C-alpha positions in Angstrom: 0.0 0.0 0.0 1.6 3.2 -1.2 0.4 6.5 0.0 1.4 9.8 -1.7 1.1 12.7 0.8 0.3 16.0 -1.0 2.6 18.9 -0.6 0.8 20.4 2.4 1.4 17.3 4.5 4.8 17.3 6.0 7.4 14.8 4.8 8.1 14.1 8.5 5.0 11.9 8.5 6.9 9.4 6.3 9.2 8.3 9.1 6.3 7.2 11.2 4.5 5.6 8.3 7.4 3.5 7.0 6.5 0.4 9.0 2.8 0.5 8.2 2.7 2.0 4.7 6.0 1.1 3.0 6.9 2.8 -0.2 4.9 5.9 0.7 6.1 9.2 -0.5 5.5 13.0 -0.1 5.0 15.1 -3.2 7.8 17.6 -2.4 10.3 14.8 -1.7 9.8 13.3 -5.2 10.0 16.4 -7.2 6.4 17.4 -7.2 6.7 20.4 -4.8 5.8 22.9 -7.4 3.5 20.6 -9.4 -0.2 21.4 -10.0 -2.9 19.2 -8.6 -3.5 17.4 -12.0 0.2 16.6 -12.3 0.3 15.1 -8.8 -2.9 13.2 -9.6 -1.4 11.8 -12.8 1.8 10.8 -11.0 -0.2 9.0 -8.3 -2.3 7.2 -11.0 0.7 6.1 -13.1 2.7 4.9 -10.1 0.0 3.2 -8.1 -0.3 5.6 -5.2 -3.3 6.5 -3.1 -3.4 10.3 -2.5 -3.6 11.7 1.0 -4.7 15.3 1.2 -6.2 18.0 3.4 -7.8 19.7 0.4 -11.1 19.3 -1.3 -9.5 19.7 -4.7 -8.4 16.1 -5.0 -11.8 14.9 -4.0 -13.3 17.1 -6.7 -10.9 15.7 -9.3 -11.9 12.2 -8.2 -15.5 13.0 -8.8 -14.7 14.1 -12.3 -12.2 11.4 -13.3 -12.9 8.5 -11.0 -10.2 6.2 -9.7 -7.3 5.5 -9.8 -5.9 7.0 -7.8 -8.1 6.8 -4.8 -8.1 9.7 -2.4 -7.9 9.8 1.4 -9.2 13.2 2.6 -8.0 14.1 6.1 -10.4 16.4 7.9 -7.8 17.4 10.5 -5.9 20.5 9.3 -3.4 22.3 11.4 -2.1 19.2 13.2 1.4 17.9 13.9 3.1 15.4 11.5 3.1 12.9 14.4 -0.6 13.3 14.8 -1.2 12.8 11.0 0.8 9.6 11.2 -1.1 8.4 14.2 -4.4 9.1 12.4 -3.3 7.1 9.3 -1.9 4.2 11.4 -5.0 4.1 13.6 -7.2 3.8 10.5 -4.9 1.3 8.7 -7.5 -1.4 8.4 -10.1 1.0 7.1 -7.6 2.4 4.6 -6.6 -1.1 3.5 -10.3 -2.1 2.9 -11.0 1.2 1.1 -8.1 0.7 -1.3 -9.2 -2.9 -2.1 -12.9 -2.0 -2.6 -13.6 -0.9 -6.2 -16.8 0.9 -5.2 -15.2 3.8 -3.4 -13.0 6.6 -4.7 -12.6 8.9 -1.7 -12.3 8.1 2.0 -12.9 11.0 4.4 -11.2 10.6 7.8 -12.3 12.9 10.6 -10.2 13.4 13.7 
C-alpha cells in the first residue's frame, strides 16, 4: 500500500508511516513540490499511489475522473506530523479495505 502525501502534509510523516505503509512518499520529496494538482494526480495514477490530502481539490478531481488514484481526505488541518501519522496508522484497516474496494474513490477521515 503506497500513499502519496500531498505537498501540504509534512514529509516528516513518512518516518512514522514507513513500517505500516512502506513505499509511501511525499510530493515535495519526489520532485512534485511545485506541481499542479493534476500533475500530482497523474503521477499517483501512473505509479499506483493513493493520494492523501487536506484539500477538497483532489476529492473534486476524483468525482470528475474516478479512480485510480483513490483519495484519502484528512479532515484534521493544522495538526502535527506525528498526529497525522497516528491518524493514518490508527485507520490502517479501514484504509486497506478502502483501497481494495472498487466501489469507493474517496475516504474521508475525521479526527
